[in-house]
Residue frames as qw, qx, qy, qz and C-alpha x, y, z in Angstrom:
[[0.141, 0.757, -0.580, -0.266, -40.81, -12.42, 4.99],
 [0.935, 0.214, -0.246, -0.140, -40.04, -15.54, 2.90],
 [0.573, -0.567, 0.586, 0.081, -37.60, -18.11, 4.18],
 [0.683, 0.562, -0.420, -0.204, -35.39, -19.54, 1.42],
 [0.915, -0.296, 0.274, 0.021, -34.10, -23.07, 1.95],
 [0.736, 0.007, 0.391, 0.552, -31.57, -22.83, -0.88],
 [0.191, 0.859, -0.110, -0.462, -29.95, -20.11, -2.98],
 [0.775, 0.234, 0.420, 0.409, -28.79, -20.77, -6.52],
 [0.119, -0.735, 0.178, 0.644, -26.40, -18.20, -7.95],
 [0.690, 0.509, 0.462, 0.226, -27.07, -17.80, -11.67],
 [0.005, -0.907, 0.138, 0.397, -24.94, -14.68, -12.02],
 [0.361, -0.352, 0.687, 0.523, -22.36, -16.54, -14.18],
 [0.384, 0.459, 0.752, 0.276, -25.13, -17.34, -16.68],
 [0.117, 0.933, 0.289, -0.182, -26.38, -13.75, -16.62],
 [0.250, -0.730, 0.368, 0.518, -22.84, -12.53, -17.22],
 [0.429, 0.056, 0.754, 0.494, -22.64, -14.67, -20.38],
 [0.259, 0.749, 0.594, 0.140, -25.82, -13.04, -21.66],
 [0.087, -0.942, -0.051, 0.321, -24.63, -9.54, -20.77],
 [0.354, -0.547, 0.526, 0.547, -21.28, -10.10, -22.50],
 [0.145, -0.123, 0.800, 0.569, -22.50, -11.80, -25.66],
 [0.600, 0.201, 0.022, -0.774, -26.29, -12.03, -25.83],
 [0.388, 0.191, -0.868, -0.243, -25.82, -15.73, -26.57],
 [0.740, -0.254, 0.123, -0.610, -29.03, -17.38, -25.36],
 [0.931, 0.034, -0.360, -0.047, -27.97, -21.01, -25.95],
 [0.512, 0.287, -0.569, 0.576, -24.72, -20.46, -24.00],
 [0.293, -0.375, 0.352, -0.806, -26.60, -18.63, -21.26],
 [0.862, -0.175, -0.070, -0.470, -29.15, -21.44, -21.00],
 [0.826, 0.168, -0.505, 0.184, -26.43, -24.09, -21.00],
 [0.243, 0.325, -0.571, 0.714, -24.66, -22.38, -18.10],
 [0.526, -0.312, 0.218, -0.761, -27.92, -21.86, -16.17],
 [0.929, -0.072, -0.251, -0.264, -28.83, -25.54, -16.55],
 [0.663, 0.257, -0.572, 0.409, -25.32, -26.60, -15.49],
 [0.040, -0.355, 0.497, -0.791, -25.51, -24.46, -12.34],
 [0.721, -0.228, 0.092, -0.648, -28.99, -25.72, -11.43],
 [0.915, 0.054, -0.394, -0.072, -28.01, -29.35, -12.01],
 [0.550, 0.255, -0.577, 0.547, -24.92, -28.96, -9.83],
 [0.259, -0.492, 0.268, -0.787, -26.86, -27.21, -7.06],
 [0.043, -0.045, -0.945, 0.320, -28.53, -30.36, -5.74],
 [0.465, 0.121, 0.178, -0.859, -31.98, -28.88, -6.23],
 [0.650, 0.110, -0.571, -0.489, -33.12, -31.72, -8.51],
 [0.456, -0.024, -0.862, 0.218, -32.45, -34.24, -5.75],
 [0.043, -0.141, -0.602, 0.785, -34.26, -32.09, -3.20],
 [0.415, 0.055, -0.099, -0.903, -37.43, -31.04, -5.03],
 [0.543, 0.190, 0.760, -0.302, -40.67, -32.99, -4.77],
 [0.641, 0.687, 0.173, -0.296, -41.09, -32.09, -8.48],
 [0.431, -0.457, 0.588, 0.510, -37.94, -33.51, -10.13],
 [0.485, 0.362, 0.705, 0.371, -39.69, -34.53, -13.35],
 [0.172, 0.931, 0.323, -0.005, -41.28, -31.11, -13.74],
 [0.239, -0.858, 0.278, 0.360, -38.02, -29.31, -13.03],
 [0.521, -0.176, 0.686, 0.477, -36.13, -31.61, -15.42],
 [0.426, 0.641, 0.591, 0.242, -38.72, -30.88, -18.16],
 [0.033, 0.988, 0.081, -0.129, -38.23, -27.14, -17.62],
 [0.392, -0.651, 0.488, 0.429, -34.44, -27.51, -17.76],
 [0.538, 0.166, 0.708, 0.426, -34.76, -29.46, -21.01],
 [0.280, 0.858, 0.417, 0.106, -36.96, -26.67, -22.36],
 [0.190, -0.917, 0.168, 0.308, -34.37, -24.11, -21.32],
 [0.533, -0.300, 0.622, 0.490, -31.71, -26.03, -23.24],
 [0.442, 0.465, 0.667, 0.380, -33.87, -25.65, -26.34],
 [0.055, 0.910, 0.220, -0.348, -34.31, -21.87, -26.00],
 [0.636, 0.283, 0.306, 0.650, -32.95, -20.05, -29.03],
 [0.100, 0.580, 0.085, 0.804, -34.00, -16.50, -28.24],
 [0.007, -0.157, 0.530, -0.833, -34.74, -14.32, -25.24],
 [0.647, -0.151, -0.067, -0.745, -38.50, -14.81, -25.52],
 [0.835, -0.040, -0.540, -0.098, -38.15, -18.61, -25.34],
 [0.442, 0.153, -0.644, 0.605, -35.65, -18.34, -22.48],
 [0.217, -0.178, 0.365, -0.888, -37.86, -16.03, -20.40],
 [0.751, -0.136, -0.261, -0.591, -40.98, -18.09, -21.09],
 [0.799, -0.043, -0.589, 0.112, -39.36, -21.29, -19.81],
 [0.317, 0.179, -0.575, 0.733, -37.65, -19.53, -16.92],
 [0.480, -0.333, 0.088, -0.807, -41.01, -18.31, -15.60],
 [0.893, -0.183, -0.330, -0.245, -41.89, -21.97, -15.04],
 [0.658, 0.112, -0.545, 0.507, -38.57, -22.58, -13.29],
 [0.059, -0.325, 0.346, -0.878, -39.28, -19.60, -11.02],
 [0.723, -0.322, -0.138, -0.596, -42.68, -21.13, -10.18],
 [0.883, -0.119, -0.437, 0.124, -41.04, -24.37, -9.03],
 [0.417, 0.253, -0.448, 0.750, -38.39, -22.36, -7.17],
 [0.353, -0.408, 0.162, -0.826, -41.06, -20.43, -5.29],
 [0.871, -0.262, -0.244, -0.336, -42.83, -23.65, -4.36],
 [0.873, -0.032, -0.359, 0.328, -39.55, -25.18, -3.18],
 [0.390, -0.910, 0.022, 0.139, -38.39, -22.01, -1.38],
 [0.737, -0.011, 0.238, 0.632, -35.37, -21.65, -3.66],
 [0.047, 0.902, -0.021, -0.430, -33.95, -18.18, -4.24],
 [0.750, 0.371, 0.283, 0.469, -32.51, -17.74, -7.72],
 [0.260, -0.774, 0.075, 0.573, -29.88, -15.03, -7.58],
 [0.663, 0.561, 0.353, 0.348, -29.38, -13.25, -10.90],
 [0.276, 0.795, -0.069, 0.536, -27.73, -9.94, -10.01],
 [0.481, 0.087, -0.516, 0.704, -25.35, -8.44, -7.48]]
């Protein structure tokens, strides 16, 4: 069973998407939450994670958002970070 060193709760970002379908607003909230989580200071891959967050900020549709988020999930798995997206 995996051991997660950190949990990041992205449910507020998901709720924006569910309420409005607004990808830029969803991405903005997700980036804000991740930046405030302290993960960037803790990861051995801060430049990679920052690049992915910048890519997320540029997402304009769900395909772009999901494509970039797959890379964020890869870093999260490497760093043992659980990204919570639903209740």
